[in-house]
Residue frames relative to the residue before (quaternion, step in Angstrom):
aa qw qx qy qz dx dy dz
X 1.0000 0.0000 0.0000 0.0000 0.00 0.00 0.00
X 0.5382 -0.6524 0.4137 0.3370 3.63 -0.92 1.04
X 0.8728 0.0435 -0.0660 0.4817 3.39 -1.11 0.93
X 0.6068 0.4988 -0.4246 0.4503 3.71 1.03 0.26
X 0.4402 -0.6873 0.4804 0.3211 3.56 -0.58 0.94
X 0.4358 -0.7559 0.4039 0.2748 3.54 -0.63 1.11
X 0.5232 0.6033 -0.4567 0.3921 3.54 1.14 0.00
X 0.5562 0.5734 -0.3773 0.4684 3.55 1.27 -0.47
X 0.7383 0.3739 -0.2456 0.5047 3.69 0.82 -0.76
X 0.3205 0.7084 -0.4178 0.4700 2.91 1.56 0.68
X 0.0976 0.7992 -0.5528 -0.2148 2.90 -10.65 0.02
X 0.7806 -0.5149 0.3368 -0.1103 4.06 -0.63 0.21
X 0.3876 0.7714 -0.4072 -0.2980 4.99 -1.04 0.93
X 0.1441 -0.7695 0.6053 0.1437 3.49 -0.36 1.03
X 0.7808 0.0714 0.0263 0.6201 3.57 1.25 -0.60
X 0.1085 -0.7914 0.5963 0.0799 3.58 -0.49 1.01
X 0.0400 0.7836 -0.6155 0.0746 3.65 -0.36 1.16
X 0.6264 -0.5649 0.3885 0.3708 3.46 -1.34 0.23
X 0.7831 0.0406 -0.0187 0.6203 3.62 1.22 -0.34
X 0.0030 -0.7604 0.6494 0.0041 3.49 -1.25 0.78
X 0.4007 -0.7120 0.5115 0.2661 3.70 -0.90 0.88
X 0.2368 -0.8041 0.5375 0.0916 3.59 -0.02 1.27
X 0.7218 0.4573 -0.2236 0.4690 3.56 1.07 -0.72
X 0.4525 0.7501 -0.4115 0.2514 3.50 1.22 -0.33
X 0.7778 0.0318 0.0043 0.6277 3.39 1.16 -0.88
X 0.6536 -0.5283 0.3717 0.3945 3.60 -1.29 -0.10
X 0.6223 0.5627 -0.3313 0.4316 3.52 1.21 -0.89
X 0.3285 -0.7147 0.5754 0.2242 3.45 -0.93 1.06
X 0.4055 -0.7296 0.5161 0.1921 3.66 -1.12 0.74
X 0.4104 -0.6709 0.5642 0.2515 3.45 -1.35 0.45
X 0.3894 0.6566 -0.5027 0.4056 3.44 0.74 1.28
X 0.0690 -0.7997 0.5963 -0.0104 3.50 -0.93 0.93
X 0.3434 -0.7299 0.5214 0.2784 3.66 -0.77 0.69
X 0.6413 -0.4947 0.4122 0.4172 3.57 -1.21 0.10
X 0.6744 -0.4951 0.3532 0.4187 3.58 -1.24 0.57
X 0.7781 0.2850 -0.2458 0.5029 3.63 -0.92 0.95
X 0.5212 0.6340 -0.4426 0.3612 3.62 1.18 -0.18
X 0.1450 -0.7786 0.6106 0.0025 3.57 -1.04 0.97
X 0.0571 0.7968 -0.6013 0.0183 3.71 -0.87 0.81
X 0.1564 -0.7735 0.6094 0.0759 3.43 -1.24 0.78
X 0.0894 -0.8111 0.5779 0.0076 3.61 -0.76 0.99
X 0.0839 0.7839 -0.6134 0.0464 3.63 -0.94 0.65
X 0.1235 0.7494 -0.6356 0.1386 3.39 -1.14 1.01
X 0.2456 -0.7065 0.6343 0.1956 3.57 -1.45 -0.15
X 0.1994 -0.7636 0.6049 0.1057 3.42 -1.27 0.79
X 0.1488 -0.7526 0.6401 0.0429 3.53 -0.98 1.04
X 0.0381 -0.7989 0.5986 -0.0433 3.49 -0.87 1.15
X 0.1177 -0.7512 0.6481 0.0431 3.47 -1.27 0.78
X 0.2820 -0.7742 0.5402 0.1712 3.63 -0.71 1.08
X 0.7236 -0.4291 0.3390 0.4212 3.55 -1.40 0.23
X 0.7428 0.4433 -0.2094 0.4561 3.52 0.92 -0.98
X 0.6403 -0.5479 0.3150 0.4365 3.53 1.25 -0.10
X 0.4929 0.6506 -0.4462 0.3670 3.52 1.21 -0.06
X 0.2427 -0.7680 0.5892 0.0635 3.61 -1.27 0.87
X 0.0315 -0.7623 0.6464 -0.0029 3.44 -1.22 0.80
X 0.0177 0.7845 -0.6196 -0.0148 3.59 -1.11 0.58
X 0.1094 0.8319 -0.5399 0.0670 3.56 -0.78 0.77
X 0.4365 -0.6749 0.5046 0.3152 3.67 -1.00 0.56
X 0.2056 -0.7241 0.6498 0.1062 3.46 -1.51 0.63
X 0.0866 0.7878 -0.6049 0.0773 3.69 -0.91 0.87
X 0.0280 -0.7829 0.6215 -0.0026 3.43 -1.00 0.85
X 0.0997 -0.7474 0.6546 0.0550 3.54 -1.18 0.78
X 0.0009 -0.8450 0.5304 -0.0682 3.58 -0.43 1.18
X 0.0358 0.8126 -0.5813 0.0199 3.56 -0.85 1.03
X 0.3825 -0.7162 0.5515 0.1915 3.52 -1.02 0.98
X 0.3194 -0.7612 0.5419 0.1577 3.59 -0.38 1.37
X 0.7185 0.0003 0.0871 0.6901 3.59 1.05 -1.13
X 0.6960 -0.4432 0.3448 0.4475 3.46 -1.52 -0.06
X 0.7855 0.3562 -0.1843 0.4714 3.59 1.13 -0.35
X 0.7549 0.2858 -0.2138 0.5503 3.62 1.29 0.08
X 0.0822 -0.7870 0.6113 -0.0163 3.50 -1.01 1.02
X 0.2288 -0.6906 0.6651 0.1686 3.48 -1.48 0.37
X 0.1324 -0.7632 0.6324 -0.0045 3.55 -1.04 1.17
X 0.0552 -0.7839 0.6184 -0.0013 3.48 -0.78 1.07
X 0.0102 -0.8208 0.5707 -0.0205 3.70 -0.74 1.03
X 0.0582 -0.7931 0.6057 0.0278 3.60 -0.42 1.17
X 0.2166 -0.7278 0.6258 0.1781 3.57 -1.01 0.74
X 0.2786 -0.8297 0.4720 0.1056 3.56 -0.03 1.34
X 0.8299 -0.0611 0.0561 0.5517 3.66 1.01 -0.65
X 0.0088 -0.7850 0.6190 0.0222 3.43 -1.13 0.59
X 0.1230 -0.7773 0.6166 0.0225 3.55 -1.04 0.83
X 0.0355 0.8213 -0.5639 0.0785 3.59 -0.80 1.01
X 0.0025 -0.7643 0.6448 0.0003 3.58 -0.91 0.87
X 0.2165 -0.7922 0.5606 0.1061 3.54 -0.20 1.27
X 0.5626 -0.6047 0.4112 0.3857 3.71 -0.94 0.60
X 0.8302 0.2225 -0.1489 0.4891 3.65 0.97 -0.44
X 0.7186 0.3763 -0.2556 0.5260 3.52 1.18 0.81
X 0.7062 -0.4755 0.3355 0.4032 3.50 -1.32 0.10
X 0.5916 -0.5522 0.4472 0.3810 3.55 -1.28 0.34
X 0.1569 -0.7667 0.6203 0.0525 3.52 -1.15 0.82
X 0.1779 0.7752 -0.6027 0.0641 3.58 -0.91 0.68
X 0.2853 0.7219 -0.5944 0.2104 3.55 -1.37 0.42
X 0.6988 -0.4592 0.3880 0.3877 3.35 -1.63 0.04
X 0.3427 -0.7392 0.5364 0.2198 3.72 -1.02 0.58
X 0.6928 -0.5029 0.3321 0.3961 3.46 -1.33 -0.14
X 0.3799 -0.6856 0.5627 0.2625 3.59 -1.24 0.19
X 0.1490 -0.7837 0.6011 0.0472 3.50 -1.17 1.09
X 0.1074 -0.7964 0.5952 0.0032 3.54 -0.95 0.95
X 0.0499 -0.8446 0.5252 -0.0914 3.55 -0.58 1.25
X 0.0096 -0.7422 0.6685 0.0458 3.66 -0.36 0.99
X 0.0584 -0.7817 0.6208 -0.0089 3.49 -1.29 0.84
X 0.1040 -0.7992 0.5920 0.0065 3.54 -1.23 0.71
X 0.3517 -0.7609 0.5069 0.2009 3.54 -0.74 1.10
X 0.1721 -0.8466 0.4934 0.1012 3.64 -0.35 1.11
X 0.7889 0.1386 -0.0533 0.5963 3.44 1.50 -0.30
X 0.3178 -0.7705 0.5162 0.1972 3.58 -0.57 1.10
X 0.5998 -0.5686 0.4081 0.3879 3.51 -1.10 0.53
X 0.0883 -0.7625 0.6400 0.0333 3.66 -1.07 0.84
X 0.7264 -0.4187 0.2689 0.4741 3.72 -1.13 0.27
X 0.8480 0.1587 -0.0877 0.4980 3.57 0.74 -0.82
X 0.6427 0.4471 -0.2998 0.5452 3.62 1.33 0.25
X 0.4198 -0.6777 0.5467 0.2559 3.70 -0.97 0.84
X 0.5308 -0.5241 0.5377 0.3930 3.44 -1.46 0.33
X 0.1457 -0.7883 0.5943 0.0640 3.48 -1.32 0.72
X 0.0796 -0.8212 0.5642 -0.0312 3.52 -0.68 1.09
X 0.2218 -0.7537 0.6073 0.1175 3.60 -0.87 0.89
X 0.0499 0.8020 -0.5946 0.0279 3.62 -0.82 0.91
X 0.1818 -0.7451 0.6378 0.0714 3.50 -1.44 0.39
X 0.0950 -0.8119 0.5753 0.0284 3.51 -0.53 1.24
X 0.1067 -0.7641 0.6349 0.0414 3.53 -1.02 0.94
X 0.2096 -0.7533 0.6120 0.1183 3.35 -0.94 1.07
X 0.1939 -0.7753 0.5970 0.0697 3.52 -0.76 1.09
X 0.3932 -0.8002 0.4085 0.1956 3.58 -0.63 1.18
X 0.0924 0.8399 -0.5254 0.0993 3.64 0.46 1.22
X 0.3976 0.7571 -0.4460 0.2641 3.56 1.25 -0.24
X 0.3393 -0.7882 0.4847 0.1695 3.60 -0.89 0.92
X 0.7250 0.3177 -0.1519 0.5919 3.48 1.38 -0.24
X 0.4703 -0.6995 0.4803 0.2428 3.51 -0.77 1.13
X 0.6072 0.4966 -0.3764 0.4931 3.74 1.15 -0.31
X 0.6827 0.4807 -0.2835 0.4715 3.65 1.12 -0.08
X 0.7800 0.1117 0.0012 0.6157 3.55 1.10 -1.07
X 0.5396 -0.6330 0.4677 0.2991 3.55 -1.24 0.38
X 0.3701 -0.7272 0.4647 0.3438 3.57 1.38 -0.51
X 0.6349 0.5002 -0.3198 0.4944 3.60 1.28 0.29
X 0.5056 -0.5904 0.5300 0.3389 3.57 -1.32 0.36
X 0.0642 -0.7230 0.6824 0.0863 3.60 -1.18 0.68
X 0.1951 -0.7606 0.6133 0.0847 3.50 -1.52 0.46
X 0.0552 0.8250 -0.5622 0.0183 3.46 -0.78 0.78
X 0.1807 -0.7622 0.6162 0.0814 3.67 -0.47 1.21
X 0.1428 0.7999 -0.5778 0.0769 3.67 -0.80 0.60
X 0.3218 -0.7099 0.5942 0.1987 3.52 -1.42 0.47
X 0.2365 -0.7563 0.6027 0.0942 3.42 -1.29 0.81
X 0.0697 -0.8012 0.5937 0.0270 3.68 -0.83 0.88
X 0.0362 0.8226 -0.5643 0.0596 3.56 -0.75 0.95
X 0.0524 0.7758 -0.6263 0.0570 3.51 -1.11 0.74
X 0.2522 -0.7387 0.6146 0.1143 3.51 -1.19 0.92
X 0.0422 -0.7763 0.6289 -0.0082 3.44 -1.17 0.97
X 0.7559 -0.2020 0.0663 0.6192 3.59 0.30 1.29
X 0.8419 -0.1646 0.1576 0.4892 3.40 -0.72 -1.22
X 0.5859 0.5380 -0.3232 0.5126 3.55 1.42 0.04
X 0.0711 -0.7649 0.6402 0.0039 3.42 -1.13 0.97
X 0.0671 -0.8240 0.5621 0.0237 3.52 -0.67 1.06
X 0.0829 -0.8021 0.5910 -0.0203 3.67 -1.02 0.91
X 0.0378 -0.7831 0.6208 -0.0061 3.56 -1.04 0.68
X 0.1113 -0.7783 0.6160 0.0499 3.56 -1.08 0.80
X 0.0237 0.7726 -0.6342 -0.0155 3.63 -1.01 0.80
X 0.1319 0.8268 -0.5343 0.1164 3.54 -0.59 1.13
X 0.2990 -0.7442 0.5694 0.1804 3.50 -1.29 0.17
X 0.2101 -0.8043 0.5485 0.0898 3.60 -0.45 1.19
X 0.1932 -0.7602 0.6131 0.0938 3.57 -0.66 1.28
X 0.1410 -0.8304 0.5388 0.0171 3.65 -0.26 1.23
X 0.2476 -0.7469 0.5985 0.1506 3.53 -0.79 0.99
X 0.2160 -0.8270 0.5084 0.1046 3.68 -0.02 1.22
X 0.4353 -0.6638 0.5433 0.2735 3.44 -1.12 0.82
X 0.6350 -0.5596 0.3578 0.3945 3.68 -1.10 0.55
X 0.7553 0.3883 -0.2488 0.4656 3.57 1.00 -0.67
X 0.7556 0.3126 -0.2520 0.5176 3.71 1.17 0.31
X 0.2621 -0.8059 0.4919 0.1998 3.64 -0.36 0.89
X 0.0147 0.7820 -0.6211 0.0504 3.59 0.21 1.25
X 0.2685 -0.7632 0.5760 0.1167 3.53 -1.23 0.64
X 0.5593 -0.5772 0.4568 0.3812 3.66 -1.18 0.31
X 0.1905 -0.8350 0.5131 0.0563 3.54 -0.93 0.65
X 0.3446 -0.6741 0.6083 0.2383 3.54 -1.31 0.47
X 0.1569 -0.8139 0.5578 0.0415 3.42 -0.87 1.06
X 0.0200 0.7889 -0.6142 0.0050 3.65 -0.88 0.86
X 0.0091 -0.7598 0.6500 -0.0116 3.50 -1.19 0.96
X 0.0285 -0.7805 0.6245 -0.0064 3.50 -1.15 0.74
X 0.0859 0.8252 -0.5555 0.0551 3.64 -0.69 0.95
X 0.1620 -0.7487 0.6353 0.0984 3.47 -1.25 0.47
X 0.1712 -0.7563 0.6309 0.0247 3.52 -1.12 1.00
X 0.0577 -0.7619 0.6442 0.0353 3.58 -1.07 0.86
X 0.2895 -0.7527 0.5798 0.1160 3.42 -0.84 1.17
X 0.2226 -0.8031 0.5417 0.1095 3.46 -0.28 1.35
X 0.7684 -0.0254 0.0195 0.6392 3.63 0.90 -0.91
X 0.6766 -0.4218 0.3364 0.5011 3.65 -1.19 -0.21
X 0.7678 0.3439 -0.2334 0.4877 3.70 1.04 -0.38
X 0.7771 0.3640 -0.2006 0.4727 3.58 1.05 -0.31
X 0.0055 0.8021 -0.5960 0.0376 3.65 -0.77 0.97
X 0.1767 -0.7475 0.6284 0.1234 3.55 -1.29 0.54
X 0.1782 -0.8032 0.5657 0.0555 3.57 -1.22 0.70
X 0.0394 -0.7491 0.6550 0.0908 3.42 -1.31 0.33
X 0.0174 -0.8238 0.5664 -0.0150 3.67 -1.09 0.67
X 0.1240 -0.7243 0.6673 0.1217 3.52 -1.33 0.42
X 0.0489 -0.7872 0.6147 0.0016 3.54 -1.06 0.69
X 0.0370 0.7794 -0.6251 0.0211 3.59 -1.14 0.64
X 0.0496 -0.7534 0.6542 0.0446 3.50 -1.31 0.59
X 0.5556 -0.5960 0.4843 0.3187 3.49 -1.26 0.58
X 0.7726 -0.3811 0.2616 0.4353 3.53 -1.43 0.08
X 0.3614 -0.7787 0.4933 0.1404 3.73 -0.64 1.25
X 0.7992 -0.0087 0.0560 0.5983 3.52 1.12 -0.75
X 0.6490 -0.4957 0.4033 0.4129 3.49 -1.33 0.39
X 0.7972 0.2985 -0.2022 0.4842 3.59 -0.81 0.96
X 0.6989 0.4278 -0.2567 0.5125 3.54 1.30 -0.30
X 0.4315 -0.6805 0.5439 0.2344 3.50 -1.44 0.42
X 0.5682 -0.5771 0.4475 0.3793 3.45 -1.18 0.39
X 0.3983 -0.7211 0.5187 0.2289 3.57 -1.27 0.44
X 0.0978 -0.7323 0.6671 0.0962 3.49 -1.21 0.74
X 0.0513 0.7971 -0.5994 0.0529 3.72 -0.97 0.83
X 0.1772 -0.7748 0.6026 0.0717 3.29 -1.34 0.38
X 0.0353 -0.8244 0.5649 -0.0023 3.75 -0.95 0.52
X 0.1425 -0.7558 0.6326 0.0906 3.59 -1.23 0.48
X 0.0425 -0.8219 0.5667 -0.0387 3.54 -0.82 0.84
X 0.1583 -0.7470 0.6367 0.1074 3.47 -1.36 0.19
X 0.0923 -0.7964 0.5970 0.0294 3.63 -1.05 0.84
X 0.0250 -0.8015 0.5946 0.0586 3.64 -1.09 0.60
X 0.3376 -0.7702 0.5214 0.1451 3.42 -0.87 1.09
X 0.2041 -0.8251 0.5133 0.1190 3.55 -0.39 1.14
X 0.7434 -0.0296 -0.0471 0.6665 3.58 1.10 -0.51
X 0.7355 -0.4075 0.3328 0.4270 3.72 -1.44 -0.09
X 0.7944 0.3406 -0.1649 0.4752 3.54 1.27 -0.38
X 0.7603 0.2368 -0.1611 0.5831 3.49 1.40 -0.02
X 0.0765 0.7447 -0.6627 0.0203 3.45 -1.31 0.86
X 0.3129 -0.7193 0.5976 0.1661 3.44 -1.47 0.21
X 0.0450 -0.8079 0.5875 0.0126 3.66 -1.02 0.50
X 0.0658 -0.7457 0.6555 0.0998 3.50 -1.46 0.13
X 0.0696 -0.7919 0.6061 0.0256 3.59 -1.08 0.83
X 0.1232 -0.7658 0.6272 0.0712 3.45 -1.21 0.58
X 0.0874 -0.8230 0.5599 -0.0381 3.47 -0.87 1.16
X 0.0325 -0.7613 0.6451 0.0567 3.59 -1.36 0.16
X 0.1242 -0.8144 0.5640 0.0578 3.70 -0.92 0.84
X 0.7222 -0.4994 0.3123 0.3626 3.42 -1.41 0.31
X 0.6158 0.5220 -0.3394 0.4828 3.61 1.35 -0.19
X 0.5285 -0.6306 0.3953 0.4083 3.58 1.37 0.10
X 0.4529 0.6896 -0.4485 0.3438 3.65 1.06 0.47
X 0.1422 -0.7854 0.6007 0.0454 3.64 -0.47 1.20
X 0.0479 0.8066 -0.5881 0.0360 3.69 -1.05 0.91
X 0.1453 -0.7644 0.6257 0.0561 3.52 -1.19 0.63
X 0.0682 -0.8229 0.5633 -0.0306 3.66 -0.72 1.05
X 0.0609 -0.7461 0.6626 0.0233 3.64 -0.51 1.21
X 0.1969 0.7939 -0.5667 0.0986 3.57 -1.34 0.39
X 0.2575 -0.7629 0.5668 0.1742 3.66 -1.19 -0.04
X 0.2408 -0.7447 0.6091 0.1278 3.51 -1.27 0.41
X 0.0199 -0.7642 0.6445 -0.0149 3.60 -1.13 0.81
X 0.0331 0.7991 -0.5970 0.0627 3.49 -1.01 0.89
X 0.0623 0.7722 -0.6322 0.0118 3.47 -1.38 0.36
């Protein structure tokens, strides 16, 4: 997505559960499924900017556990629609993101699980107002620790942006921190903060926060909704579901 850090459109085993809502927040978790585990997630994000501009886009994830410590995550953005407050409507297919990850350290009593990941953005967007038309690369580290019914995760990454000639985009540092509280065996709540460094010449970095809730209807299906707000005055809501087997 143009000017949007692709970590935002954005895995790990501190806790191996039958299902986890990978799309519920932006922070990737240090949770990996057992070898052969497959999960599918789908959602939609609706955004409203401070000046009245509106954006909506789909989110999808296909996650496969190659081994107990290695996973592959594929994230296509099938559709985006945007109506700026001062411009014409824009719509089209978004970019594709592919992320292999490997757990280098299992969680221990006083040590968090550590996962190394590398996100590749493939420029599949059909509209230059949606994607840059260039490849981007983001190596990052995921830290995760469980304390009873509390689960903490942190991401630290660096986004290598291939800037188009007509737009001076900049490489960015990406930071994500999340906390999950298991209320019952079926119900969890989440909170998250996110930040990135300057995305382009003349722009400031973004700080955002979100809260979310997730409910597991069966061992293989759950649904969630999150609400977020950032320092640019952008409000968003994201409903979705996850299915695995």
